[in-house]
C-alpha atoms as a printed R data frame, in Angstrom:
   type eleno elety resid chain resno      x       y       z
1  ATOM     1    CA   MET     A     1 92.247  67.629 118.092
2  ATOM     2    CA   GLU     A     2 91.837  69.801 114.998
3  ATOM     3    CA   GLU     A     3 89.199  72.511 115.286
4  ATOM     4    CA   GLY     A     4 86.750  73.308 112.490
5  ATOM     5    CA   PRO     A     5 86.632  76.630 110.632
6  ATOM     6    CA   ARG     A     6 83.538  77.825 112.537
7  ATOM     7    CA   TYR     A     7 85.287  77.258 115.874
8  ATOM     8    CA   VAL     A     8 88.398  79.088 114.680
9  ATOM     9    CA   ALA     A     9 86.313  82.021 113.380
10 ATOM    10    CA   ALA     A    10 84.402  82.260 116.688
11 ATOM    11    CA   TYR     A    11 87.628  82.082 118.690
12 ATOM    12    CA   ASN     A    12 89.242  84.791 116.557
13 ATOM    13    CA   ALA     A    13 86.214  87.052 117.003
14 ATOM    14    CA   LEU     A    14 86.405  86.640 120.777
15 ATOM    15    CA   GLU     A    15 90.151  87.207 120.723
16 ATOM    16    CA   GLU     A    16 89.618  90.592 119.056
17 ATOM    17    CA   GLU     A    17 86.919  91.612 121.547
18 ATOM    18    CA   PHE     A    18 89.061  90.669 124.516
19 ATOM    19    CA   ALA     A    19 92.116  92.369 123.002
20 ATOM    20    CA   LEU     A    20 90.151  95.630 123.052
21 ATOM    21    CA   ALA     A    21 88.977  95.040 126.627
22 ATOM    22    CA   SER     A    22 92.547  94.225 127.651
23 ATOM    23    CA   ALA     A    23 93.821  97.433 126.029
24 ATOM    24    CA   ILE     A    24 91.154  99.459 127.857
25 ATOM    25    CA   ILE     A    25 92.085  97.883 131.195
26 ATOM    26    CA   LYS     A    26 95.794  98.478 130.548
27 ATOM    27    CA   ALA     A    27 95.235 102.131 129.613
28 ATOM    28    CA   ARG     A    28 93.273 102.717 132.816
29 ATOM    29    CA   ALA     A    29 95.865 100.909 134.941
30 ATOM    30    CA   ASP     A    30 98.742 102.795 133.277
31 ATOM    31    CA   ALA     A    31 96.890 106.053 134.046
32 ATOM    32    CA   ASP     A    32 96.669 104.858 137.680
33 ATOM    33    CA   MET     A    33 92.934 105.506 137.701
34 ATOM    34    CA   THR     A    34 89.976 103.619 139.122
35 ATOM    35    CA   GLN     A    35 86.909 102.833 137.053
36 ATOM    36    CA   GLU     A    36 85.082 105.510 139.028
37 ATOM    37    CA   GLN     A    37 87.747 108.125 138.234
38 ATOM    38    CA   VAL     A    38 87.625 107.334 134.518
39 ATOM    39    CA   ALA     A    39 83.830 107.431 134.598
40 ATOM    40    CA   THR     A    40 83.844 110.857 136.246
41 ATOM    41    CA   ALA     A    41 86.349 112.175 133.694
42 ATOM    42    CA   MET     A    42 84.135 110.841 130.882
43 ATOM    43    CA   GLY     A    43 80.892 112.090 132.406
44 ATOM    44    CA   THR     A    44 79.463 108.598 132.734
45 ATOM    45    CA   THR     A    45 79.070 105.908 135.379
46 ATOM    46    CA   GLN     A    46 81.412 103.275 136.765
47 ATOM    47    CA   ALA     A    47 79.058 100.598 135.412
48 ATOM    48    CA   VAL     A    48 79.716 101.813 131.851
49 ATOM    49    CA   ILE     A    49 83.474 101.486 132.384
50 ATOM    50    CA   ALA     A    50 83.005  98.002 133.847
51 ATOM    51    CA   ARG     A    51 81.046  96.986 130.730
52 ATOM    52    CA   LEU     A    52 83.807  98.348 128.477
53 ATOM    53    CA   GLU     A    53 86.366  96.322 130.409
54 ATOM    54    CA   SER     A    54 84.253  93.173 130.304
55 ATOM    55    CA   GLY     A    55 84.724  92.758 126.566
56 ATOM    56    CA   LYS     A    56 81.009  92.080 126.141
57 ATOM    57    CA   VAL     A    57 80.258  95.388 124.433
58 ATOM    58    CA   LEU     A    58 81.863  96.984 121.408
59 ATOM    59    CA   PRO     A    59 82.181 100.694 122.111
60 ATOM    60    CA   SER     A    60 81.797 103.383 119.482
61 ATOM    61    CA   THR     A    61 84.809 105.311 118.260
62 ATOM    62    CA   ARG     A    62 83.433 108.362 120.076
63 ATOM    63    CA   THR     A    63 83.358 106.432 123.365
64 ATOM    64    CA   LEU     A    64 86.912 105.221 122.810
65 ATOM    65    CA   GLU     A    65 88.024 108.797 122.089
66 ATOM    66    CA   ARG     A    66 86.407 109.989 125.332
67 ATOM    67    CA   PHE     A    67 88.092 107.116 127.188
68 ATOM    68    CA   ALA     A    68 91.465 108.057 125.673
69 ATOM    69    CA   LYS     A    69 91.046 111.683 126.721
70 ATOM    70    CA   ALA     A    70 90.038 110.643 130.244
71 ATOM    71    CA   THR     A    71 93.086 108.383 130.610
72 ATOM    72    CA   ARG     A    72 95.428 110.869 128.900
73 ATOM    73    CA   THR     A    73 96.195 108.436 126.095
74 ATOM    74    CA   ARG     A    74 95.843 108.585 122.328
75 ATOM    75    CA   LEU     A    75 93.423 106.352 120.455
76 ATOM    76    CA   ARG     A    76 95.068 104.631 117.509
77 ATOM    77    CA   ILE     A    77 93.064 102.355 115.232
78 ATOM    78    CA   SER     A    78 94.882 100.365 112.582
79 ATOM    79    CA   PHE     A    79 94.294  97.695 109.996
80 ATOM    80    CA   THR     A    80 96.774  94.855 109.632
81 ATOM    81    CA   ARG     A    81 96.882  92.053 107.129
82 ATOM    82    CA   GLU     A    82 95.606  88.781 108.547
83 ATOM    83    CA   THR     A    83 97.906  85.806 108.783
84 ATOM    84    CA   LEU     A    84 97.400  82.931 106.377
85 ATOM    85    CA   SER     A    85 95.938  80.646 109.075
86 ATOM    86    CA   ARG     A    86 93.276  83.226 109.986
87 ATOM    87    CA   GLN     A    87 92.439  83.901 106.338
88 ATOM    88    CA   ALA     A    88 91.850  80.172 105.833
89 ATOM    89    CA   ALA     A    89 89.229  80.221 108.605
90 ATOM    90    CA   HIS     A    90 87.020  82.620 106.632
């Protein structure tokens, strides 16, 4: 079944949100830290870290920088050219 452009756009938006959540989870796991440990290092609560990992919130750059410092990682934000199939969805 072929999906319409609105479906593809919605799916791509979710994919990006969950890619960020996945990267946050991976960084914490690679640092061998619990949500509570990251929260303490950031000066926040475990619930905030859980929300970041849920993919339901889009954190600010400042929050991501604090998360990177807490997990001893480096935040890198980049722009990449979209593939033709994704450009067609817009």
